[in-house]
C-alpha positions as CSV (number, residue, x, y, z in Angstrom):
1,X,0.1,-0.2,0.1
2,X,1.3,3.4,-1.0
3,X,1.6,5.9,1.4
4,X,-0.6,9.0,0.7
5,X,1.3,12.5,-0.8
6,X,0.5,16.1,-0.3
7,X,1.0,19.1,-2.2
8,X,3.2,22.2,-1.3
9,X,1.4,24.9,0.0
10,X,2.4,28.3,0.4
11,X,1.4,31.1,2.7
12,X,2.1,34.8,1.4
13,X,3.4,36.7,4.5
14,X,5.4,39.7,4.6
15,X,8.4,39.7,6.5
16,X,12.3,39.3,6.7
17,X,13.4,36.3,4.4
18,X,16.4,36.0,6.8
19,X,14.7,36.3,10.3
20,X,14.4,32.7,10.1
21,X,14.7,29.9,13.0
22,X,17.7,27.7,13.1
23,X,17.9,24.7,10.4
24,X,15.5,26.6,8.2
25,X,16.0,26.8,4.4
26,X,16.0,30.0,2.3
27,X,15.2,29.5,-1.2
28,X,15.9,32.2,-3.8
29,X,15.9,31.1,-7.7
30,X,18.9,31.8,-9.8
31,X,20.0,31.7,-13.5
32,X,22.8,29.3,-14.8
33,X,24.3,31.8,-17.5
34,X,27.7,31.6,-16.2
35,X,27.9,28.0,-16.7
36,X,29.4,26.4,-19.8
37,X,26.6,23.9,-20.0
38,X,23.6,25.6,-18.6
39,X,21.1,23.3,-19.8
40,X,22.5,20.7,-17.8
41,X,21.6,22.8,-14.3
42,X,17.8,23.9,-15.4
43,X,15.6,21.9,-13.2
44,X,18.2,20.9,-10.4
45,X,18.6,22.5,-6.9
46,X,21.6,23.3,-5.6
47,X,21.3,22.9,-1.5
48,X,24.2,24.5,0.5
49,X,24.4,23.3,4.0
50,X,25.3,26.0,6.9
51,X,28.9,26.5,8.0
52,X,29.9,24.8,11.0
53,X,29.3,26.7,14.0
54,X,31.6,29.3,15.4
55,X,34.2,27.8,17.9
56,X,35.4,31.1,19.6
57,X,32.8,33.7,20.6
58,X,29.8,32.8,18.8
59,X,27.2,35.3,18.3
60,X,23.3,35.2,17.9
61,X,24.1,35.8,14.1
62,X,26.5,33.0,13.7
63,X,24.0,30.3,15.4
64,X,21.6,30.8,13.0
65,X,22.7,27.9,10.8
66,X,20.4,28.2,7.5
67,X,20.7,26.0,4.5
68,X,20.5,28.1,1.4
69,X,18.6,26.8,-1.8
70,X,19.2,28.1,-5.2
71,X,17.1,26.5,-7.7
72,X,18.0,27.5,-11.1
73,X,15.1,28.4,-13.2
74,X,16.5,29.9,-16.2
75,X,19.4,29.2,-18.4
76,X,19.4,32.6,-19.0
77,X,20.0,36.0,-17.3
78,X,18.2,39.3,-16.8
79,X,16.6,40.6,-20.2
80,X,17.5,37.3,-21.7
81,X,15.9,35.1,-19.6
82,X,14.1,32.0,-20.8
83,X,10.4,31.9,-22.0
84,X,7.5,32.1,-19.5
85,X,6.9,28.4,-20.2
86,X,10.3,27.3,-19.9
87,X,10.9,29.2,-16.6
88,X,7.8,27.6,-15.1
89,X,8.6,24.3,-16.1
90,X,12.5,24.5,-14.7
91,X,11.1,26.0,-11.3
92,X,8.6,22.7,-11.0
93,X,11.5,20.4,-11.5
94,X,14.2,22.6,-9.4
95,X,11.6,22.5,-6.4
96,X,11.2,18.7,-6.9
97,X,14.8,18.2,-7.2
98,X,15.5,20.1,-4.1
99,X,12.8,18.1,-1.8
100,X,14.7,15.1,-3.0
101,X,17.5,16.4,-1.6
102,X,16.0,17.7,1.4
103,X,14.7,14.0,2.0
104,X,18.4,12.7,1.5
105,X,19.7,14.8,4.4
106,X,19.5,13.0,7.8
107,X,19.9,14.0,11.1
108,X,18.5,17.3,10.9
109,X,15.2,18.3,11.8
110,X,14.2,21.4,9.7
111,X,12.4,23.9,11.3
112,X,11.0,26.3,7.8
113,X,10.8,26.9,4.5
114,X,11.3,30.3,3.2
115,X,11.2,31.7,-0.4
116,X,11.0,35.0,-1.8
117,X,8.5,35.4,-4.8
118,X,10.9,33.5,-7.3
119,X,10.8,34.6,-11.1
120,X,9.0,37.7,-10.3
121,X,11.6,40.1,-10.3
122,X,14.3,40.1,-13.2
123,X,12.2,37.1,-14.9
124,X,9.3,39.2,-14.9
125,X,6.8,36.1,-14.1
126,X,3.8,37.2,-12.5
127,X,3.8,35.6,-9.0
128,X,0.3,33.9,-9.4
129,X,1.9,31.5,-12.4
130,X,4.7,30.7,-10.2
131,X,2.9,30.1,-7.1
132,X,0.3,27.8,-8.8
133,X,3.3,25.4,-10.4
134,X,5.4,25.6,-7.0
135,X,1.6,24.1,-5.2
136,X,1.7,21.3,-7.6
137,X,4.5,20.1,-6.6
138,X,3.7,16.6,-4.4
139,X,5.6,15.7,-1.2
140,X,5.6,11.9,-0.5
141,X,4.8,10.8,2.9
142,X,7.6,8.2,2.8
143,X,10.2,11.0,1.9
144,X,9.1,12.9,4.8
145,X,7.0,11.0,7.2
146,X,5.4,12.6,10.0
147,X,7.3,13.2,13.2
148,X,10.5,11.1,12.2
149,X,11.5,13.1,8.7
150,X,13.3,16.0,7.7
151,X,10.4,17.8,6.7
152,X,9.0,20.7,8.8
153,X,6.0,19.9,10.8
154,X,3.7,21.5,8.3
155,X,3.9,21.1,4.3
156,X,4.2,24.9,3.9
157,X,6.4,26.7,2.0
158,X,6.2,30.2,3.0
159,X,6.8,33.2,1.0
160,X,8.5,36.3,3.1
161,X,9.7,39.3,0.8
162,X,13.1,40.8,1.5
163,X,12.0,43.6,4.0
164,X,8.7,44.2,5.5
165,X,5.4,45.2,3.7
């Protein structure tokens, strides 16, 4: 019997993307224009772990320990970005890849996932289109079992724009 799955759900909430609890994942889309073979990166996610904690004189800032994810949603940059449908297609694949990477990390209890309104800046995609695509991403219960997996307690990816509203 297959375990149920659920879709990602986004809560739009103004606030500071970086004011997240420790062991949170911060997501900001990028392009892969500087790469020699950008077509190989589109649709993949990069998940960067936090640096090791500071040994001497740890500060509150050094203890935040955020994971950073950079899902490339365009092979090109700025005014020369990929077409609308290719951006959304790469967004879907990138976030699926990101959740697979999160599931593979053992021994970390992630607290929150925060994302700015990806694609809506220099790629000029209206937020409601990207949001609709992100909310079709399926989270499999076998990858994120309740109470024992890496995924936050809710299946929510929260949007927090830079700065406050």
